[in-house]
C-alpha positions in Angstrom: 33.8 -20.2 -21.5 34.0 -22.8 -20.0 33.8 -26.8 -20.5 30.3 -26.9 -18.7 28.8 -24.3 -20.4 30.4 -25.7 -23.8 28.3 -28.4 -23.3 25.1 -26.9 -22.3 25.8 -24.8 -25.3 25.3 -27.9 -27.2 22.7 -29.8 -25.8 20.3 -26.9 -26.5 21.7 -27.3 -30.3 20.6 -31.2 -29.8 17.5 -30.3 -28.9 16.6 -27.8 -30.8 18.5 -29.7 -34.1 15.9 -33.0 -32.9 12.6 -31.1 -32.8 13.6 -29.5 -36.1 14.0 -33.0 -37.8 11.0 -34.2 -36.2 8.7 -30.9 -37.7 10.3 -32.0 -41.0 8.9 -36.0 -40.4 5.8 -34.7 -39.2 5.1 -32.4 -41.9 6.1 -35.0 -45.1 3.5 -37.0 -43.6 3.3 -41.0 -44.8 4.8 -43.3 -43.7 8.6 -40.9 -42.6 5.7 -39.6 -40.0 4.8 -42.8 -39.0 8.0 -44.4 -38.7 10.4 -41.1 -37.3 8.5 -39.4 -35.3 7.3 -41.0 -32.0 11.4 -41.5 -31.8 12.2 -38.6 -32.4 9.5 -37.0 -29.9 11.5 -39.5 -27.2 14.8 -38.3 -28.5 13.6 -34.3 -28.0 12.8 -34.9 -24.8 15.8 -36.5 -23.7 17.7 -34.2 -24.5 15.6 -31.2 -22.9 15.9 -33.1 -19.2 20.0 -33.9 -20.0 19.8 -30.0 -20.7 17.7 -29.7 -17.9 19.9 -31.7 -16.0 23.5 -29.5 -16.9 21.9 -25.8 -16.2 20.4 -27.4 -12.5 24.5 -28.8 -11.7 25.9 -25.6 -13.3 23.5 -23.1 -11.1 24.7 -25.1 -8.2 28.5 -25.1 -8.8 28.3 -21.3 -8.5 
């Protein structure tokens, strides 16, 4: 595996991990939900954007 593939896999893993953390925060409800749901959502969106950018770069380099 080349370096770009490893970085893409890590970005996908970070996206999935952040999504599950957000789901856990929402399922707990109360103050935890209010405190963490929005920041985790924006973090997930950032990781998704990073992943898409890396995938485009990988396709263009091919």
